[in-house]
C-alpha positions in Angstrom: 97.0 45.9 -43.1 94.3 47.3 -45.3 90.6 47.4 -44.4 90.0 44.6 -47.0 91.8 42.0 -44.9 90.7 42.8 -41.4 88.8 40.2 -39.4 86.8 41.7 -36.6 85.4 39.7 -33.6 82.0 40.7 -32.3 81.8 39.4 -28.8 80.0 39.7 -25.6 78.3 37.5 -23.0 74.9 35.9 -23.4 72.1 38.5 -23.7 74.5 41.4 -24.4 73.1 41.9 -27.9 76.0 40.8 -30.1 73.6 39.2 -32.5 71.7 42.5 -32.9 75.1 44.1 -33.8 75.7 41.3 -36.2 72.3 41.7 -37.9 73.1 45.5 -38.3 76.4 44.6 -40.0 74.7 42.0 -42.2 72.0 44.5 -43.2 74.9 46.9 -44.2 76.2 44.2 -46.5 79.1 42.8 -44.4 79.9 39.2 -44.1 79.2 37.9 -40.5 80.1 34.4 -39.5 78.0 33.2 -36.5 80.2 30.8 -34.4 77.3 29.6 -32.3 75.1 28.8 -35.3 77.9 27.1 -37.1 78.8 25.1 -34.0 75.2 23.8 -33.8 75.3 22.9 -37.5 78.6 21.1 -37.2 77.4 19.3 -34.0 74.2 18.2 -35.6 75.9 17.0 -38.8 78.8 15.2 -37.3 78.4 11.6 -36.0 81.9 11.9 -34.6 81.1 15.0 -32.5 77.9 13.2 -31.2 80.0 10.1 -30.3 82.5 12.2 -28.5 79.8 14.0 -26.5 78.3 10.6 -25.5 81.7 9.2 -24.6 83.2 12.2 -22.8 80.2 14.0 -21.4 77.1 11.8 -21.1 75.2 9.3 -23.2 72.0 11.0 -21.9 72.9 14.1 -24.0 72.2 12.1 -27.2 68.7 10.7 -27.8 68.1 8.7 -31.0 71.1 10.2 -32.7 70.1 13.8 -31.9 71.7 16.1 -29.4 69.4 16.9 -26.5 70.5 20.5 -26.0 68.5 21.1 -22.9 70.1 18.0 -21.2 73.5 18.9 -22.5 73.1 22.4 -21.2 72.1 21.1 -17.8 75.2 19.0 -17.6 77.8 21.4 -18.9 76.6 24.6 -17.4 76.7 23.0 -13.9 80.1 21.3 -14.2 83.1 23.4 -15.4 85.0 20.2 -16.3 82.2 19.0 -18.6 81.9 22.5 -20.2 85.6 22.4 -20.9 85.3 18.9 -22.5 82.4 20.2 -24.7 84.5 23.2 -25.7 87.5 21.0 -26.6 85.2 18.9 -28.8 83.5 21.7 -30.6 85.8 24.7 -30.8 88.5 23.1 -33.0 85.9 22.1 -35.5 84.4 25.6 -35.6 87.9 27.2 -35.9 88.7 24.9 -38.8 85.3 25.7 -40.5 85.9 29.5 -40.1 89.4 29.2 -41.5 88.0 27.6 -44.6 85.2 30.2 -44.7 87.7 33.0 -44.5 89.7 31.6 -47.4 86.6 31.8 -49.6 85.5 35.3 -48.6 87.4 38.5 -49.3 87.1 41.9 -47.7 86.2 42.9 -44.2 84.9 39.9 -42.3 83.2 39.8 -38.9 82.6 36.8 -36.7 80.3 36.6 -33.7 81.3 34.6 -30.6 80.4 34.6 -27.0 83.7 33.1 -25.8 86.5 34.7 -27.7 89.6 33.6 -25.9 88.2 30.3 -24.5 87.4 29.2 -28.1 90.8 30.2 -29.5 89.2 32.6 -31.9 91.1 35.6 -30.4 94.0 34.5 -32.5 91.9 34.9 -35.7 90.9 38.5 -35.1 92.8 41.7 -35.7 90.1 43.8 -34.0 87.5 43.1 -31.3 84.2 44.8 -30.7 82.8 43.8 -27.3 79.0 44.3 -26.8 78.1 45.0 -23.2 74.8 45.5 -21.3 73.7 45.7 -17.7 73.5 42.2 -16.2 69.8 42.5 -15.2 68.9 43.4 -18.8 70.9 40.5 -20.1 69.1 38.1 -17.7 65.7 39.4 -18.8 66.5 39.1 -22.5 67.7 35.5 -22.2 64.9 34.4 -20.0 62.4 35.7 -22.6 64.3 34.6 -25.7 65.3 31.1 -24.5 62.5 30.3 -22.1 65.0 29.7 -19.3 64.7 30.3 -15.6 66.7 33.1 -13.9 69.0 30.6 -12.3 69.7 28.9 -15.7 70.6 32.2 -17.2 72.8 33.2 -14.2 74.7 29.9 -14.5 75.3 30.6 -18.2 76.5 34.1 -17.6 78.8 32.8 -14.9 80.3 30.3 -17.3 81.3 33.2 -19.6 82.7 35.4 -16.9 85.8 36.8 -18.7 85.8 39.8 -20.9 87.5 40.3 -24.3 89.5 43.1 -22.9 91.1 40.9 -20.3 92.6 38.5 -22.9 92.8 40.1 -26.3 96.3 41.1 -27.5 95.2 44.5 -28.9 92.7 47.2 -28.1 89.0 46.3 -27.7 86.2 48.7 -28.8 83.1 48.7 -26.7 79.5 48.8 -27.9 77.0 49.7 -25.2 73.6 47.9 -25.7 71.6 49.3 -22.8 68.5 50.4 -24.8 69.5 54.1 -24.5 72.5 54.5 -26.8 72.0 54.0 -30.6 73.6 50.8 -31.7 73.6 51.9 -35.4 75.5 55.1 -34.5 78.0 53.2 -32.5 78.5 50.6 -35.3 78.8 53.3 -37.9 81.5 55.1 -35.9 83.5 51.9 -35.4 83.3 51.1 -39.1 84.7 54.5 -39.9 87.7 53.9 -37.6 88.7 50.6 -39.2 
């Protein structure tokens, strides 16, 4: 396998800083596919996905043909069965979209995802970079960024409890985002080792 056909997953729980790592990579000229962003675009643009959400999760999650993300979050992050249903609706569409994206982009490709194995994206990566941060720092970041309560953030963190290292079939490289270690230095070192 040459460096030109490697797909690297950038993963980590909510608030870990994986998006910051992705922005560093993009600034360095690398292709980075954002699974969450593309999931939102696919959900917003698909009447079929909206219908499935209304049918399988709750009609209250769709208002005037638009997904009420706050309501949907309240439902799925408080009920593991509903979260599993949402994941089954959305993840297949995102995997298919990424597969097409990958066909049209050559070279070293990165994708960012919070739930690597649960989404089935672990099968699409040859390498994994897991971004980690202290839980209290993650909670503070998400509360500030998403205007959520501590409890809402804790529920989301709990829903993403598994780590990449626990499930990935190969080695996992760790990036520490604690505000003390340089992310740029860590990313540069990992790039040199690809």
